[in-house]
C-alpha positions as CSV (number, residue, x, y, z in Angstrom):
1,M,0.0,0.0,0.0
2,Q,1.3,3.4,-0.9
3,N,1.7,6.0,1.8
4,D,1.1,9.0,-0.5
5,V,-1.9,9.9,-2.5
6,T,-3.8,6.8,-3.5
7,C,-7.3,5.9,-4.7
8,A,-10.1,6.3,-2.2
9,H,-11.8,3.0,-3.3
10,Q,-11.0,-0.1,-1.4
11,S,-11.3,-3.5,-3.0
12,H,-13.9,-5.0,-0.7
13,G,-16.2,-7.4,-2.5
14,H,-14.7,-6.7,-6.0
15,D,-14.3,-9.6,-8.4
16,H,-10.6,-9.9,-9.2
17,N,-11.1,-12.5,-11.9
18,H,-11.1,-9.8,-14.5
19,V,-7.8,-8.4,-13.4
20,V,-4.8,-9.0,-15.7
21,Q,-1.4,-8.7,-14.0
22,N,0.9,-5.8,-15.2
23,P,0.5,-5.8,-19.0
24,A,2.8,-2.8,-19.5
25,E,5.7,-3.5,-21.9
26,P,9.3,-3.5,-20.6
27,P,11.3,-0.4,-21.0
28,A,13.1,0.2,-24.3
29,N,16.8,-0.6,-24.2
30,P,19.2,-0.2,-27.1
31,D,21.3,-3.2,-26.0
32,P,19.4,-5.2,-23.3
33,D,21.8,-8.2,-23.6
34,Y,24.7,-6.0,-22.5
35,A,23.9,-3.0,-20.3
36,I,20.8,-2.9,-18.0
37,V,19.6,-0.9,-15.1
38,L,20.8,-2.5,-11.8
39,E,17.2,-2.9,-10.6
40,E,16.2,-4.8,-13.7
41,A,19.2,-7.1,-13.3
42,I,18.3,-7.9,-9.7
43,D,14.6,-8.5,-10.6
44,Q,15.6,-10.8,-13.5
45,G,18.3,-12.7,-11.7
46,R,21.0,-11.6,-14.1
47,F,24.7,-11.1,-13.5
48,R,24.8,-13.7,-10.8
49,D,28.2,-15.0,-11.9
50,G,31.3,-13.4,-13.5
51,E,32.8,-10.0,-13.4
52,A,30.6,-7.0,-13.9
53,I,30.9,-3.2,-13.6
54,V,28.4,-0.7,-12.2
55,L,28.3,2.5,-14.2
56,C,27.1,6.0,-13.3
57,P,24.8,7.3,-16.0
58,G,25.7,10.9,-15.1
59,C,29.4,10.8,-15.9
60,G,29.9,7.3,-17.5
61,E,32.5,6.3,-15.0
62,T,32.7,2.9,-13.3
63,A,31.4,3.3,-9.8
64,K,32.0,-0.3,-8.7
65,R,33.5,-3.6,-9.9
66,L,31.8,-6.8,-9.0
67,Y,34.3,-9.6,-9.2
68,T,31.9,-12.4,-8.4
69,G,28.6,-10.9,-9.8
70,L,25.5,-10.0,-7.9
71,S,25.5,-12.5,-5.1
72,E,22.9,-10.9,-3.0
73,E,19.6,-9.1,-3.5
74,P,19.5,-6.2,-1.1
75,V,16.4,-4.1,-1.2
76,R,18.3,-0.8,-1.3
77,I,21.8,-0.4,-2.8
78,D,24.0,2.6,-2.2
79,I,27.0,2.9,-4.5
80,P,29.1,6.0,-4.4
81,C,30.1,7.8,-7.6
82,F,33.1,9.9,-6.5
83,E,33.1,11.7,-9.9
84,C,29.6,13.0,-9.4
85,D,29.9,13.1,-5.6
86,M,26.6,11.2,-5.1
87,Q,25.1,7.9,-4.1
88,L,23.7,5.7,-6.9
89,H,20.7,3.4,-6.1
90,R,19.4,0.3,-7.9
91,W,17.2,2.4,-10.2
92,S,19.9,5.0,-11.0
93,A,22.9,2.8,-11.9
94,V,23.6,0.6,-14.9
95,I,25.3,-2.8,-14.8
96,A,27.3,-4.4,-17.6
97,P,29.6,-7.4,-18.0
98,N,33.3,-6.5,-17.6
99,I,34.2,-8.1,-20.9
100,R,34.2,-5.3,-23.5
101,T,37.0,-2.8,-24.1
102,A,34.5,0.1,-24.4
103,P,31.6,0.5,-22.0
104,P,28.4,2.1,-23.1
105,S,28.6,5.8,-23.8
106,V,27.1,8.4,-21.5
107,E,24.4,9.0,-24.0
108,Q,23.5,5.3,-24.1
109,L,23.5,5.1,-20.3
110,R,21.2,8.1,-20.1
111,E,18.7,6.5,-22.6
112,I,18.7,3.2,-20.6
113,V,18.1,4.9,-17.3
114,Q,15.4,7.3,-18.5
115,A,13.5,4.5,-20.2
116,H,13.6,2.5,-17.0
117,W,12.3,5.5,-15.0
118,E,9.5,6.1,-17.4
119,H,8.5,2.5,-17.3
120,K,8.4,2.5,-13.5
121,F,6.0,5.5,-13.7
122,R,3.8,3.6,-16.2
123,I,3.4,0.6,-14.0
124,G,3.3,2.6,-10.7
125,V,5.9,2.6,-8.0
126,Q,4.8,-0.1,-5.6
127,N,5.9,-0.3,-2.0
128,L,8.2,-3.3,-1.7
129,G,10.7,-1.7,0.6
130,L,11.6,0.8,-2.1
131,P,10.7,4.5,-2.3
132,H,7.0,5.3,-2.7
133,T,5.8,7.1,-5.8
134,R,6.3,10.5,-4.1
135,E,9.9,9.7,-2.9
136,F,10.8,8.1,-6.3
137,T,9.5,11.1,-8.2
138,E,11.4,13.6,-6.1
139,E,14.7,11.6,-6.3
140,V,14.8,10.9,-10.0
141,Q,13.8,14.6,-10.8
142,E,16.7,15.7,-8.6
143,L,19.1,13.3,-10.3
144,A,18.0,14.6,-13.8
145,E,18.7,18.2,-12.7
146,E,22.0,17.3,-11.1
147,W,23.2,15.6,-14.3
148,D,21.8,18.4,-16.4
149,W,19.5,16.2,-18.4
150,E,16.8,17.6,-20.6
151,W,14.3,15.3,-19.0
152,S,11.5,15.8,-16.5
153,V,9.0,13.7,-14.6
154,T,5.8,14.0,-16.7
155,C,2.2,12.8,-16.2
156,P,1.5,10.2,-18.9
157,L,-2.1,11.3,-19.1
158,C,-1.9,15.1,-19.5
159,D,1.7,15.2,-20.7
160,R,2.6,18.0,-18.4
161,S,5.8,18.2,-16.4
162,L,6.0,18.7,-12.7
163,D,7.2,22.3,-13.3
164,E,4.1,23.0,-15.5
165,L,1.9,21.4,-12.9
166,N,3.6,23.2,-10.0
167,M,3.9,19.9,-8.2
168,D,6.8,18.0,-6.7
169,H,5.6,14.4,-7.2
170,L,3.1,12.2,-9.1
171,S,0.4,10.2,-7.3
172,Y,-0.2,6.4,-7.4
173,H,-3.6,5.3,-8.9
174,H,-4.7,1.8,-7.9
175,W,-6.4,-0.2,-10.6
176,S,-6.4,-3.1,-8.2
177,Y,-5.4,-3.6,-4.6
178,T,-5.1,-7.4,-4.6
179,P,-3.0,-7.9,-6.6
180,D,-1.4,-4.4,-6.3
181,I,-1.6,-2.9,-9.8
182,G,-1.5,0.8,-10.7
183,T,0.0,3.6,-12.6
184,S,1.4,7.1,-11.8
185,L,-0.6,10.2,-12.6
186,C,-0.6,13.9,-11.6
187,L,-3.0,14.8,-8.8
188,H,-5.3,16.6,-11.3
189,C,-5.6,13.6,-13.6
190,H,-5.9,11.3,-10.6
191,D,-8.9,13.2,-9.3
192,F,-10.4,13.4,-12.8
193,I,-10.5,9.6,-13.4
194,H,-12.0,9.3,-9.9
195,G,-14.9,11.5,-10.9
196,G,-13.9,14.1,-8.2
197,D,-11.9,14.2,-5.0
198,D,-14.9,14.3,-2.6
199,D,-14.7,11.3,-0.2
200,D,-18.5,10.8,-0.2
201,Q,-18.7,10.9,-4.0
202,A,-15.8,8.5,-4.3
203,S,-17.5,6.0,-2.1
204,K,-20.4,5.9,-4.6
205,Q,-18.4,4.9,-7.7
206,D,-19.3,1.2,-7.6
207,W,-22.9,2.0,-7.2
208,R,-22.8,4.4,-10.1
209,A,-21.0,1.9,-12.3
210,Q,-23.4,-0.9,-11.5
211,K,-26.4,1.4,-12.2
212,L,-25.0,2.0,-15.7
213,G,-24.5,-1.7,-16.3
214,L,-20.8,-1.6,-15.6
215,R,-18.9,-3.9,-13.2
216,D,-17.3,-1.5,-10.7
217,F,-15.3,1.7,-10.1
218,R,-12.5,0.4,-12.4
219,D,-14.8,0.4,-15.4
220,L,-15.8,4.0,-14.8
221,A,-12.1,5.0,-14.3
222,V,-11.1,3.4,-17.6
223,I,-13.8,5.3,-19.4
224,R,-12.8,8.6,-17.8
225,L,-9.2,7.9,-18.6
226,A,-10.0,7.2,-22.2
227,L,-11.9,10.5,-22.5
228,R,-9.0,12.4,-21.0
229,D,-6.5,10.5,-23.2
230,Q,-8.4,11.4,-26.4
231,E,-8.6,15.0,-25.2
232,T,-4.9,15.5,-24.5
233,H,-3.3,13.3,-27.2
234,D,-3.6,13.3,-31.0
235,V,-5.1,9.9,-31.2
236,T,-5.8,8.8,-34.8
237,L,-7.2,5.4,-33.8
238,S,-11.0,4.9,-33.4
239,E,-12.5,4.0,-30.0
240,G,-13.5,0.6,-31.2
241,D,-10.0,-0.2,-32.6
242,P,-8.2,-3.0,-30.6
243,A,-5.0,-1.1,-31.3
244,Y,-6.3,1.8,-29.3
245,A,-7.2,-0.4,-26.5
246,R,-3.8,-2.0,-26.5
247,R,-2.3,1.5,-26.4
248,L,-4.3,2.4,-23.3
249,R,-3.5,-0.9,-21.7
250,T,0.2,-0.5,-22.2
251,R,0.5,3.2,-21.5
252,Y,-1.5,3.2,-18.3
253,N,-1.0,-0.4,-17.1
254,I,-4.7,-1.1,-17.2
255,P,-5.3,-4.7,-15.8
256,L,-8.1,-5.6,-18.2
257,N,-8.0,-7.5,-21.4
258,V,-8.2,-5.7,-24.8
259,D,-11.7,-6.8,-25.6
260,R,-13.0,-5.4,-22.3
261,I,-11.3,-2.1,-22.8
262,V,-12.7,-1.8,-26.4
263,E,-16.2,-2.5,-25.0
264,L,-15.8,0.1,-22.3
265,V,-14.4,2.9,-24.5
266,S,-17.1,2.2,-27.1
267,D,-19.8,2.4,-24.4
268,V,-19.0,6.1,-24.0
269,G,-20.3,6.9,-27.5
270,E,-23.2,4.4,-27.5
271,K,-24.6,4.7,-24.0
272,R,-26.0,8.1,-23.3
273,G,-26.3,7.4,-19.6
274,V,-22.5,6.7,-19.3
275,R,-21.6,10.1,-20.8
276,E,-24.2,11.9,-18.8
277,I,-23.0,10.5,-15.5
278,I,-19.4,11.3,-16.4
279,E,-20.4,14.9,-17.4
280,K,-22.3,15.3,-14.1
281,H,-19.8,13.7,-11.8
282,G,-16.7,13.8,-13.9
283,T,-14.8,16.6,-12.2
284,S,-14.3,18.3,-8.9
285,P,-13.6,22.0,-8.1
286,T,-9.9,21.2,-7.9
287,V,-9.8,19.6,-11.3
288,A,-12.0,22.3,-12.9
289,A,-9.7,25.0,-11.7
290,H,-6.9,23.5,-13.7
291,D,-9.0,23.4,-16.9
292,I,-9.3,19.6,-17.0
293,R,-12.8,18.8,-18.1
294,P,-14.5,15.4,-18.5
295,V,-15.3,15.9,-22.2
């Protein structure tokens, strides 16, 4: 469970048979068989044997040599980079086998790490002894600024950076509590797909969904998210196109199958009641003040 801003809905009584575990695609990596973010290597059980080097993506220097590989799986790793005068953690260092004469360039290391960070925001930063979404957001933003990268933590739904939003972290949206599946959004978009930030209103989401012939709060949230996605992105795919459903599923880590997402998104145009309920309850004063509208 996250300790920062999370969904108000609890999972009591929900049918989890419709939940599909973490469909988001892995982060892009120009050379995944060679260099990889340390966190991915630990999660995948790689570099257990043989010599390896841990590289700093800020300066490209070797921060540590591992002569016998990754023999342990510590939750938090602190590796000093003396060149940058900072501590590298498992999500901000790159590991590679110590077999090539030329390690990855600083540009390649930057691409690898940024892709990993963006992937983590897509699937949500879960609490497994690691930083929560808020802590992770603040740390990677500080690292990007320290390394003078032209990169910023950005909400995947409204495409606005933290600076544009005047915020210091993203929020964690739960699609499911058991299993824990979510994604990271700015507070405004998070409130929007909830249908508002009023606690009493939030507690009525399942009732509203079922009255409209939907399953639960998750269905309503997917519909709201699709409306917002269409509003903020130049989407050329039609609502009934499975390719659009796959895009939503991957971009926002939605734990539903493609056919169900197509059905939900198409319902917005076909069912007058769905659109009316979203227009009526789709925004809160906080969201409206930032010009984020339901349609």
